[in-house]
C-alpha positions as CSV (number, residue, x, y, z in Angstrom):
1,X,96.9,129.5,95.8
2,X,96.8,127.7,92.4
3,X,99.1,127.8,89.5
4,X,97.9,129.4,86.3
5,X,95.2,126.8,84.6
6,X,98.1,126.2,82.0
7,X,100.5,124.8,84.0
8,X,97.9,122.9,86.1
9,X,96.8,121.4,83.0
10,X,100.7,120.7,82.4
11,X,101.5,119.0,85.4
12,X,97.9,117.2,85.4
13,X,99.6,115.6,82.1
14,X,103.0,114.7,83.3
15,X,101.5,113.2,86.2
16,X,99.5,110.8,83.5
17,X,102.9,109.2,83.0
18,X,104.0,106.2,85.2
19,X,105.9,106.9,88.2
20,X,105.1,110.9,88.1
21,X,103.7,111.9,91.3
22,X,102.8,115.7,91.8
23,X,106.1,117.0,93.2
24,X,108.0,115.3,90.2
25,X,105.1,116.3,87.4
26,X,105.9,120.1,88.8
27,X,109.5,120.1,88.7
28,X,108.7,119.0,85.0
29,X,106.0,121.4,84.4
30,X,108.5,124.2,85.4
31,X,111.3,122.8,83.4
32,X,109.5,122.9,80.7
33,X,108.1,126.4,81.0
34,X,111.9,127.6,81.0
35,X,112.7,125.9,78.0
36,X,113.6,128.0,75.1
37,X,110.8,128.2,72.9
38,X,112.4,125.9,69.8
39,X,113.2,123.0,71.9
40,X,109.8,123.2,73.7
41,X,108.3,122.9,69.7
42,X,110.8,120.0,69.2
43,X,110.1,118.4,72.2
44,X,105.8,118.7,71.4
45,X,106.9,117.7,67.7
46,X,108.5,114.6,68.6
47,X,105.5,113.9,71.0
48,X,103.1,113.9,68.3
49,X,105.5,112.1,65.5
50,X,105.7,109.3,68.1
51,X,102.1,109.0,68.3
52,X,101.1,109.4,64.9
53,X,103.9,107.8,63.0
54,X,104.6,104.8,65.2
55,X,102.5,101.4,64.9
56,X,102.6,97.8,65.6
57,X,104.5,95.4,62.9
58,X,101.7,93.0,61.7
59,X,104.3,90.2,61.8
60,X,105.5,90.3,65.4
61,X,103.8,93.2,67.0
62,X,107.4,95.2,67.3
63,X,106.7,99.1,67.7
64,X,108.0,100.6,64.3
65,X,107.8,102.8,61.8
66,X,107.9,100.4,59.1
67,X,105.2,97.3,58.1
68,X,106.9,94.8,59.0
69,X,109.8,96.1,61.1
70,X,113.7,95.9,60.6
71,X,113.7,92.9,62.0
72,X,111.7,90.9,60.2
73,X,112.5,91.9,57.1
74,X,116.2,91.1,58.0
75,X,116.6,87.8,56.4
76,X,119.9,87.7,57.4
77,X,118.5,86.5,61.3
78,X,117.9,83.2,62.2
79,X,114.6,82.2,61.0
80,X,114.2,78.8,62.8
81,X,113.9,81.3,66.4
82,X,111.2,83.0,67.8
83,X,112.0,85.0,71.3
84,X,108.8,85.8,72.8
85,X,108.8,88.8,74.9
86,X,106.0,91.2,77.3
87,X,106.4,94.4,75.6
88,X,108.6,95.7,72.6
89,X,111.0,97.9,75.2
90,X,111.9,93.9,75.8
91,X,113.0,93.6,72.2
92,X,115.4,96.0,72.4
93,X,116.7,95.5,75.8
94,X,117.7,91.7,74.6
95,X,118.7,92.7,71.0
96,X,121.7,95.2,72.5
97,X,123.3,92.4,74.0
98,X,124.0,90.7,70.5
99,X,124.2,87.4,71.3
100,X,120.5,86.4,70.1
101,X,120.0,86.7,66.2
102,X,116.8,85.3,65.7
103,X,112.8,86.5,65.2
104,X,111.2,88.5,68.3
105,X,107.2,88.2,68.6
106,X,105.6,91.2,71.6
107,X,102.7,89.3,73.5
108,X,101.5,93.0,74.8
109,X,101.4,91.9,78.3
110,X,100.7,89.0,80.1
111,X,98.1,86.6,81.1
112,X,96.6,88.1,84.7
113,X,92.6,87.0,85.7
114,X,92.8,89.8,88.4
115,X,93.4,92.4,86.0
116,X,90.9,90.6,83.8
117,X,93.7,89.9,81.0
118,X,93.1,86.7,78.9
119,X,94.3,85.1,76.0
120,X,92.3,86.5,73.7
121,X,93.7,90.2,75.0
122,X,97.6,89.5,74.1
123,X,99.2,89.1,70.8
124,X,98.7,85.1,71.0
125,X,96.8,84.0,67.9
126,X,99.2,85.9,65.3
127,X,102.1,83.7,67.2
128,X,100.3,80.5,66.5
129,X,99.3,81.7,63.1
130,X,103.0,83.1,62.4
131,X,103.9,79.4,63.5
132,X,101.4,77.6,61.4
133,X,102.8,79.2,58.3
134,X,106.3,79.2,59.1
135,X,107.4,75.1,59.2
136,X,111.0,76.6,59.3
137,X,110.4,77.9,63.4
138,X,111.9,74.9,65.8
139,X,111.7,76.6,68.6
140,X,110.2,79.1,70.7
141,X,111.9,80.8,73.3
142,X,109.5,82.5,76.2
143,X,111.2,85.5,77.8
144,X,108.5,86.8,80.0
145,X,109.5,88.3,83.1
146,X,110.2,85.9,86.4
147,X,106.6,86.8,87.9
148,X,103.8,84.4,88.8
149,X,101.9,86.3,85.7
150,X,105.2,86.0,83.5
151,X,105.2,82.2,84.7
152,X,101.6,81.3,83.7
153,X,102.1,82.9,80.4
154,X,104.9,80.6,79.8
155,X,103.3,77.8,80.8
156,X,99.9,78.7,78.7
157,X,102.3,79.5,75.4
158,X,104.0,75.9,76.1
159,X,100.7,73.9,75.7
160,X,99.7,75.7,73.2
161,X,103.0,75.6,70.7
162,X,103.9,71.8,71.8
163,X,101.8,70.0,70.0
164,X,102.8,70.9,67.1
165,X,106.4,69.7,67.6
166,X,107.9,72.8,68.4
167,X,110.6,73.2,71.1
168,X,109.7,75.4,73.8
169,X,112.6,77.0,75.8
170,X,112.1,79.6,78.7
171,X,115.3,82.1,79.5
172,X,117.1,81.2,82.8
173,X,116.2,82.9,86.3
174,X,118.5,82.8,89.3
175,X,120.8,84.5,91.0
176,X,122.1,87.9,89.3
177,X,126.1,88.7,89.2
178,X,127.6,89.9,91.7
179,X,124.7,89.1,94.1
180,X,124.8,87.5,97.7
181,X,122.4,84.4,98.7
182,X,121.3,85.7,101.9
183,X,119.6,88.7,100.1
184,X,118.0,86.9,97.5
185,X,114.1,86.1,97.5
186,X,112.8,81.9,97.7
187,X,111.5,82.4,93.7
188,X,115.2,83.4,92.7
189,X,117.1,80.5,94.6
190,X,114.8,78.3,93.6
191,X,115.1,78.8,90.3
192,X,118.9,79.6,90.5
193,X,118.8,75.8,91.8
194,X,116.5,74.5,88.7
195,X,118.8,76.4,86.4
196,X,121.9,74.8,87.5
197,X,124.6,74.1,84.7
198,X,127.7,71.6,84.9
199,X,131.1,73.5,85.5
């Protein structure tokens, strides 16, 4: 027996979200049906507003409802450093630490020959243009993930940027606080040894 068509469509819509299988999608669909009408309409409005009112900042590529974004407009931030991340959500993760006070640049992915994603598919050209227009930038911090693709992207960016006499650094990688050495993989241990600091 099949569900009525509206429920099937709702389940299919939820299954388009990453990490949502048919069981979870079905549970979410029935939860949505049980919500009161005002909450459903507010939820639908939130979805359409997010799609229609948000766009990427023309300077850094972060997601915003203003252009340029709030961070790029903030002259109180350190204008000499740019931290490069893979996705807009990474900006929020780092900014919430309140330890970094510079600018950001979002690549919208990493280099991945297997997936057919090259430099032209990322927000790299605008980063290079930005560095050329702003000689006050002294350091680019590459904060791509510690994956083979993230590492390759970091190396590619370093090769592009270093000739301009701009310092290129990489976020430290290694053992997480509270983790056991015996459970760490080889790449994590290698990065931990390479990134050791004096005590």
